[in-house]
C-alpha positions as CSV (number, residue, x, y, z in Angstrom):
1,M,57.3,118.0,-169.7
2,E,58.1,116.9,-166.2
3,E,58.9,120.4,-165.2
4,K,55.5,121.6,-166.6
5,R,53.7,119.0,-164.5
6,L,55.7,120.0,-161.4
7,D,54.8,123.7,-161.9
8,Q,51.1,122.8,-162.2
9,N,51.2,120.7,-159.1
10,L,52.9,123.6,-157.2
11,Y,50.3,126.0,-158.5
12,S,47.4,123.8,-157.4
13,T,49.0,123.3,-154.0
14,Y,49.5,127.1,-153.5
15,L,46.0,127.9,-154.8
16,S,44.5,125.4,-152.3
17,R,46.3,127.0,-149.4
18,I,45.3,130.5,-150.6
19,N,41.6,129.5,-150.9
20,S,41.8,128.1,-147.3
21,V,43.0,131.5,-146.1
22,L,40.2,133.3,-148.0
23,D,37.6,131.1,-146.4
24,Y,39.1,131.6,-143.0
25,I,39.2,135.4,-143.3
26,E,35.6,135.5,-144.5
27,Q,34.5,133.4,-141.5
28,H,36.5,135.5,-138.9
29,L,36.3,139.0,-140.4
30,A,35.1,140.6,-137.2
31,E,38.1,139.2,-135.2
32,T,41.7,140.3,-135.0
33,L,43.6,138.6,-137.8
34,T,47.4,138.4,-137.6
35,L,50.0,137.5,-140.2
36,E,51.2,134.7,-138.0
37,E,47.7,133.2,-137.6
38,L,46.9,133.3,-141.4
39,S,50.3,132.0,-142.4
40,D,49.7,129.0,-140.1
41,V,46.3,128.5,-141.9
42,A,48.1,128.6,-145.2
43,N,51.0,126.4,-143.9
44,F,53.6,128.9,-145.3
45,S,56.3,130.8,-143.4
46,R,55.4,134.4,-142.8
47,F,58.0,135.6,-145.2
48,H,56.8,133.5,-148.1
49,F,53.1,133.7,-147.3
50,H,52.9,137.5,-147.6
51,R,54.5,137.4,-151.1
52,I,52.6,134.4,-152.4
53,F,49.3,136.0,-151.3
54,F,50.2,139.1,-153.2
55,V,51.0,137.1,-156.4
56,F,47.7,135.3,-156.3
57,M,45.4,138.1,-155.2
58,G,47.0,141.2,-156.7
59,E,46.9,143.0,-153.3
60,T,48.6,142.7,-150.0
61,L,47.1,140.6,-147.2
62,S,46.4,143.6,-145.0
63,H,44.8,145.6,-147.8
64,F,42.6,142.6,-148.7
65,I,41.3,142.3,-145.1
66,W,40.9,146.1,-144.9
67,R,38.9,146.2,-148.1
68,L,36.6,143.2,-147.2
69,R,35.8,144.8,-143.9
70,L,34.9,148.1,-145.5
71,E,32.8,146.5,-148.3
72,K,30.9,144.4,-145.7
73,A,30.3,147.6,-143.7
74,A,29.0,149.4,-146.8
75,V,26.4,146.7,-147.3
76,L,25.4,146.6,-143.6
77,L,24.9,150.3,-143.5
78,V,22.1,150.0,-146.0
79,N,20.7,146.6,-145.3
80,D,20.6,147.0,-141.5
81,S,19.7,150.7,-141.0
82,K,18.8,150.2,-137.4
83,K,22.4,149.4,-136.5
84,T,24.6,152.3,-135.4
85,V,27.8,153.1,-137.2
86,S,29.7,152.1,-134.0
87,E,27.9,148.7,-133.9
88,I,28.8,148.1,-137.6
89,A,32.4,149.1,-137.1
90,L,32.8,146.5,-134.4
91,D,30.9,143.9,-136.4
92,C,33.3,144.4,-139.2
93,G,36.5,144.1,-137.1
94,F,37.5,147.7,-136.7
95,S,39.0,148.7,-133.3
96,S,37.1,151.9,-133.0
97,P,34.3,153.9,-134.7
98,S,36.8,156.7,-135.4
99,S,39.3,154.5,-137.2
100,F,36.4,152.9,-139.1
101,S,35.0,156.3,-140.2
102,R,38.5,157.5,-141.4
103,S,39.0,154.3,-143.4
104,F,35.5,154.3,-144.8
105,K,35.9,157.9,-146.1
106,K,39.3,157.2,-147.5
107,Y,37.9,154.2,-149.5
108,F,34.4,155.4,-150.5
109,E,35.0,159.2,-150.3
110,L,31.9,159.5,-148.1
111,T,31.5,159.2,-144.3
112,P,29.5,156.1,-143.2
113,L,26.5,158.3,-142.4
114,E,26.7,160.1,-145.7
115,W,26.9,156.7,-147.5
116,R,23.9,155.3,-145.6
117,K,21.8,158.5,-146.3
118,E,22.7,158.6,-150.0
119,K,22.1,154.9,-150.7
120,L,18.8,154.7,-148.7
121,A,17.5,157.9,-150.4
122,Q,18.5,156.5,-153.8
123,S,16.8,153.2,-153.0
124,N,13.5,154.9,-152.1
125,L,13.7,157.2,-155.1
126,D,14.3,154.3,-157.5
127,Q,11.4,152.3,-156.2
128,E,9.1,155.3,-156.6
129,E,10.3,156.5,-160.0
130,G,11.3,153.1,-161.6
131,N,14.4,154.7,-163.1
132,F,16.4,151.6,-164.1
133,D,19.7,151.8,-165.9
134,H,19.5,148.8,-168.3
135,T,23.1,149.1,-169.4
136,Q,24.5,148.8,-165.9
137,S,22.2,145.9,-165.1
138,N,23.1,143.9,-168.1
139,E,26.9,144.5,-167.8
140,R,27.3,144.1,-164.1
141,K,24.5,142.1,-162.7
142,A,23.6,139.4,-165.2
143,S,24.1,136.7,-162.5
144,F,24.8,138.4,-159.2
145,P,22.8,139.3,-156.1
146,A,22.9,143.0,-155.1
147,P,22.4,143.4,-151.4
148,I,21.9,147.1,-151.8
149,Y,18.4,147.5,-153.1
150,N,18.2,148.3,-156.8
151,R,16.1,150.2,-159.3
152,S,12.8,149.9,-161.0
153,V,11.5,146.7,-159.5
154,E,8.0,147.3,-160.8
155,I,9.3,147.5,-164.4
156,M,11.4,144.4,-164.0
157,M,8.4,142.5,-162.5
158,R,6.2,143.4,-165.5
159,R,8.9,142.4,-168.0
160,M,9.5,139.0,-166.3
161,N,6.1,138.2,-164.8
162,M,7.7,138.3,-161.4
163,E,4.4,138.6,-159.6
164,K,3.6,135.0,-160.4
165,M,7.1,133.8,-159.5
166,G,7.2,135.8,-156.3
167,K,4.4,133.7,-154.8
168,S,6.8,130.8,-154.5
169,V,9.1,132.6,-152.0
170,T,9.2,130.5,-148.8
171,I,11.2,130.6,-145.6
172,K,13.3,127.5,-144.9
173,Q,15.6,126.5,-142.1
174,L,18.7,125.0,-143.6
175,P,21.2,122.8,-141.7
176,E,24.9,123.3,-141.9
177,T,26.0,122.1,-145.4
178,D,29.4,121.1,-146.7
179,V,30.3,121.9,-150.3
180,A,33.3,121.3,-152.5
181,Y,34.1,124.2,-154.8
182,V,36.1,125.7,-157.6
183,R,36.7,129.4,-157.0
184,Y,37.0,132.2,-159.6
185,I,38.0,135.8,-159.1
186,G,37.2,138.4,-161.7
187,P,34.4,139.7,-163.9
188,Y,31.7,137.1,-164.7
189,A,28.3,138.7,-165.4
190,G,26.6,137.0,-168.3
191,D,29.7,134.9,-169.2
192,E,28.0,131.5,-169.8
193,K,31.3,129.9,-171.1
194,L,33.0,130.8,-167.8
195,F,30.3,129.1,-165.7
196,E,30.3,126.0,-168.0
197,T,34.1,125.7,-167.6
198,L,34.0,126.0,-163.8
199,F,31.2,123.4,-163.6
200,N,33.0,121.0,-165.9
201,K,36.2,121.3,-163.8
202,L,34.2,120.6,-160.6
203,C,32.4,117.6,-162.2
204,A,35.6,116.2,-163.6
205,W,36.9,116.0,-160.0
206,A,33.6,114.9,-158.3
207,G,32.5,112.3,-160.9
208,P,35.2,109.7,-160.4
209,R,34.8,110.0,-156.6
210,G,31.1,109.0,-156.8
211,L,30.0,112.4,-155.5
212,L,27.6,113.2,-158.4
213,Q,25.7,110.0,-158.1
214,R,24.5,110.7,-154.6
215,P,20.7,111.2,-154.4
216,D,21.2,114.3,-152.2
217,A,23.9,115.9,-154.4
218,Q,23.1,119.6,-155.2
219,Y,24.8,122.2,-157.4
220,L,25.3,125.7,-156.1
221,I,26.9,129.0,-157.0
222,I,28.0,131.1,-154.0
223,Y,28.6,134.8,-154.4
224,H,31.1,136.4,-152.0
225,D,31.0,140.0,-153.0
226,N,28.6,142.8,-154.0
227,P,29.3,144.3,-157.4
228,D,27.9,147.6,-156.4
229,V,30.8,147.8,-153.9
230,T,33.6,145.6,-155.1
231,E,35.5,146.2,-158.3
232,E,34.8,143.7,-161.1
233,D,38.3,142.3,-161.2
234,K,38.1,141.4,-157.4
235,L,34.7,139.7,-157.4
236,R,34.7,136.2,-156.0
237,L,32.4,133.3,-156.7
238,S,32.5,129.6,-155.9
239,V,30.8,126.9,-158.1
240,C,29.9,124.1,-155.7
241,V,28.5,120.6,-155.2
242,T,27.3,119.4,-151.8
243,V,29.5,116.7,-150.3
244,P,29.7,114.5,-147.1
245,K,31.5,116.2,-144.2
246,N,34.5,113.8,-144.4
247,T,35.2,114.5,-148.1
248,R,38.9,115.2,-148.8
249,V,39.8,117.9,-151.3
250,E,43.1,119.1,-152.8
251,G,44.5,121.5,-155.4
252,E,42.0,123.8,-157.1
253,I,39.1,122.0,-155.3
254,G,38.4,123.6,-152.0
255,K,35.8,122.8,-149.3
256,M,33.7,125.1,-147.2
257,T,30.6,125.1,-145.0
258,I,27.4,126.9,-145.7
259,M,26.1,128.2,-142.3
260,A,22.8,126.9,-140.9
261,G,19.9,129.3,-140.5
262,E,16.8,130.8,-142.1
263,Y,16.8,131.5,-145.8
264,A,14.2,133.0,-148.1
265,V,14.0,130.7,-151.1
266,A,12.6,131.9,-154.4
267,R,12.2,129.7,-157.5
268,F,12.6,131.2,-161.0
269,E,13.0,130.0,-164.5
270,L,15.7,132.2,-166.0
271,D,17.8,132.6,-169.1
272,S,21.3,134.0,-168.9
273,S,20.2,137.6,-169.1
274,E,17.6,137.4,-166.3
275,Y,19.6,136.4,-163.2
276,G,20.4,139.9,-162.0
277,K,16.7,141.0,-162.4
278,A,15.6,138.1,-160.3
279,W,18.0,138.9,-157.5
280,D,17.0,142.6,-157.8
281,W,13.3,141.7,-157.4
282,L,14.0,139.5,-154.4
283,Y,16.0,142.2,-152.6
284,G,14.1,145.2,-153.9
285,Q,10.5,144.2,-154.0
286,W,9.9,141.1,-151.8
287,L,12.4,141.8,-149.0
288,P,11.2,145.3,-147.9
289,Q,7.6,143.9,-147.5
290,S,8.5,140.6,-145.9
291,G,9.2,141.4,-142.3
292,Y,12.8,140.2,-142.7
293,L,16.2,141.7,-143.0
294,P,19.2,140.1,-144.9
295,D,21.4,138.2,-142.5
296,D,25.2,138.2,-142.5
297,R,25.6,134.9,-144.3
298,L,26.4,134.1,-147.9
299,P,23.6,134.1,-150.5
300,F,23.6,131.5,-153.3
301,E,21.9,130.0,-156.2
302,L,20.9,126.3,-156.1
303,Y,20.1,124.4,-159.3
304,P,17.5,121.7,-158.3
305,T,18.1,118.3,-160.0
306,D,14.5,117.1,-159.6
307,V,12.8,119.6,-161.8
308,K,13.5,121.0,-165.3
309,S,12.3,124.1,-167.2
310,E,9.8,123.6,-170.0
311,C,11.7,126.1,-172.0
312,E,15.1,124.9,-173.4
313,E,16.7,128.3,-173.1
314,K,15.9,128.7,-169.4
315,K,17.1,127.0,-166.2
316,V,15.2,126.4,-162.9
317,V,17.0,128.3,-160.2
318,D,16.3,128.6,-156.5
319,I,17.8,131.8,-155.0
320,Y,18.7,131.4,-151.3
321,L,18.8,134.7,-149.4
322,P,19.9,134.5,-145.8
323,V,17.4,136.4,-143.6
324,K,16.5,137.2,-140.0
325,K,13.4,138.7,-138.4
326,I,13.2,142.4,-138.0
C-alpha cells in the first residue's frame, strides 16, 4: 500500500514538472529552446529528463517542439494571409525560410504556399457552397475551436439560430489572468464524462483551499491545439479555475497565465453537440466580417457563474477568441 502511494506521489511530481515544461515551450516557441534550458525548467538532469518526457508525451522533446512549431505555422498561414512565409517561419522559431519549407513539406506533404492556397480556396468554396461534413464535425469538433475557417456556416446558423446569438459578440480588453488547471492529452470531442471528471478533480483540489468561494472565481477550458492540424491522441486541453497570483500548486494541478489583450466574446446556450458549431460560426461567419484577425494567444471557453440557461440540457458559454485589428 505504501509503495502504491509512493508511486502515485512520484507520478504527480513528474507530471507537474512535465506540465511546467509544456507551458514554457508554448510561451517561448519562437525562441531557441535547448535541452539544458528545458531540463532546468523541469528540474531534472538532462539524461533523465529526455527519457521521462518521452514516457509522458509519447514523442521525443525535439519532435514535440518541431511538431508544435509546424502546427502553429499551418494555422498562421491561413489565419494571417498577409504575412509572408518567411515572417511566419521566424515567428514559429525556424532558423530560416528554407529549413521551414523543407520541414513543412515533410510533415504536411505540401509546401507552405500550397497549404495556404489550398486551405484558403477550400474556405471560400465552403462558405459559398455550404458543403458541411456532419460526420467530421460531430466526431472531431464537438467542443473545439477550429482556427482554420470551416464549412457551411449559413447552414449551421439556420440550425442553431446563430443570427440572434451572434449579436452578442463584443470586444473586451482582458487583463492578465492566472488560472490553476488540470491538463488532459488525447481525444475529447463530445466526451461529457471526461470533462466532468476533469472538473471534479480540479474542484476537489480548489474547494478545500477556499478558491471556489471567491466572488470573482471563473471556470474555463483552454484549448491548446487545432484538431484540423493535430492528431486526436496529441490534442491538449486545460480545465481551469481563476486563482490569485500567489496561489501555490503541486502534482497534477498546474498554474498558467492567460495573456492580456483584446478578445472577441460571444455568448451561447449550447448542448454537448453544439460547441463545435458555435466555434465554427465565430471563426467562419463573424470573424471574416469583423475587421479583426485571430491573434496568437490561446482561445478558451468561460462558463459564467452569474447566469444560467433556461433549458436544463444547455449551458451558457462565453467563447473568448483572441483578436487583433487588421
